[in-house]
C-alpha positions in Angstrom: -16.3 -17.2 2.5 -14.8 -15.6 -0.6 -12.9 -18.0 -3.0 -9.9 -16.8 -4.8 -10.3 -17.2 -8.5 -8.2 -16.3 -11.6 -9.9 -14.7 -14.6 -8.7 -13.3 -17.9 -10.3 -10.0 -17.3 -12.6 -8.4 -14.8 -15.1 -7.6 -17.4 -15.3 -11.2 -18.6 -15.8 -12.4 -15.0 -18.7 -9.9 -14.5 -20.4 -10.6 -17.9 -20.2 -14.4 -17.8 -21.6 -14.8 -14.3 -24.9 -16.6 -14.0 -25.4 -15.1 -10.5 -25.3 -11.4 -9.4 -21.8 -10.4 -8.3 -21.2 -8.1 -5.4 -17.7 -6.6 -5.9 -16.0 -5.2 -2.8 -13.4 -2.6 -3.8 -11.0 -2.4 -0.9 -7.4 -1.8 0.2 -5.4 -3.8 2.8 -4.5 -0.6 4.8 -8.2 0.4 5.0 -9.7 -0.1 8.5 -13.4 0.1 7.4 -12.5 -2.4 4.6 -11.4 -4.9 7.2 -14.6 -4.4 9.1 -16.6 -5.0 5.8 -14.8 -8.3 5.2 -16.4 -9.9 8.3 -19.8 -8.4 7.3 -19.4 -9.9 3.8 -18.7 -13.4 5.3 -22.0 -13.1 7.1 -23.9 -11.9 4.0 -22.5 -14.8 2.0 -23.7 -17.3 4.6 -27.2 -15.6 4.8 -27.7 -15.4 1.0 -26.5 -19.0 0.6 -25.2 -19.0 -2.9 -27.7 -16.5 -4.4 -24.8 -14.0 -5.1 -21.1 -14.2 -5.7 -18.8 -11.9 -3.7 -15.6 -10.7 -5.4 -12.9 -8.6 -3.8 -10.8 -6.2 -5.8 -7.7 -4.7 -4.1 -7.6 -1.2 -5.5 -3.9 -1.0 -4.9 -3.2 -4.1 -7.0 -5.8 -3.2 -9.7 -5.9 0.6 -9.9 -7.2 0.5 -13.5 -10.3 -1.5 -12.6 -11.0 0.9 -9.7 -10.5 3.9 -12.0 -12.8 2.4 -14.7 -15.6 2.1 -12.1 -14.8 5.5 -10.6 -14.1 4.2 -7.1 -13.6 7.3 -5.0 -14.0 5.9 -1.4 -13.2 2.7 0.3 -14.9 0.4 0.8 -17.1 0.6 -2.2 -19.5 -2.2 -3.0 -20.9 -2.5 -6.6 -23.6 -5.1 -7.4 -23.5 -6.4 -11.0 -26.3 -8.3 -12.6 -26.2 -9.5 -16.2 -22.9 -7.7 -16.7 -24.3 -4.3 -15.7 -23.8 -2.3 -12.5 -27.2 -2.2 -10.7 -26.4 -0.8 -7.3 -23.5 0.9 -5.6 -22.8 1.5 -1.9 -20.0 3.3 -0.1 -18.8 2.8 3.4 -19.6 0.1 6.0 -23.1 -1.3 6.2 -24.6 -3.7 8.6 -25.2 -7.2 7.2 -29.0 -6.9 7.4 -29.1 -3.7 5.5 -26.7 -5.0 2.8 -28.8 -8.2 2.5 -32.0 -6.1 2.0 -30.3 -4.0 -0.7 -29.0 -7.1 -2.6 -32.4 -8.8 -2.2 -34.0 -6.2 -4.4 -32.0 -7.6 -7.3 -32.3 -11.4 -6.8 
């Protein structure tokens, strides 16, 4: 389950993480984004603390979405060591997402 956290800046949260961070760029009105939320819960359980999952509402944080050139929702971006290492657009099955993330663990 995703935990709500406050941070000074998105960049600080990404740069200072000791684990890879999977960022889910979503919007509350987006149907596929709602489907992805359940899949991310499953991924979080399967990976058991090997990755952090962060959700960014693009309507609330349009500047962050713009900075990372988010064109479609949902878009998942995997950060490791403060750098973007993988990017996925659309809904993916949990198994496929776990395989993609596993390449970077």
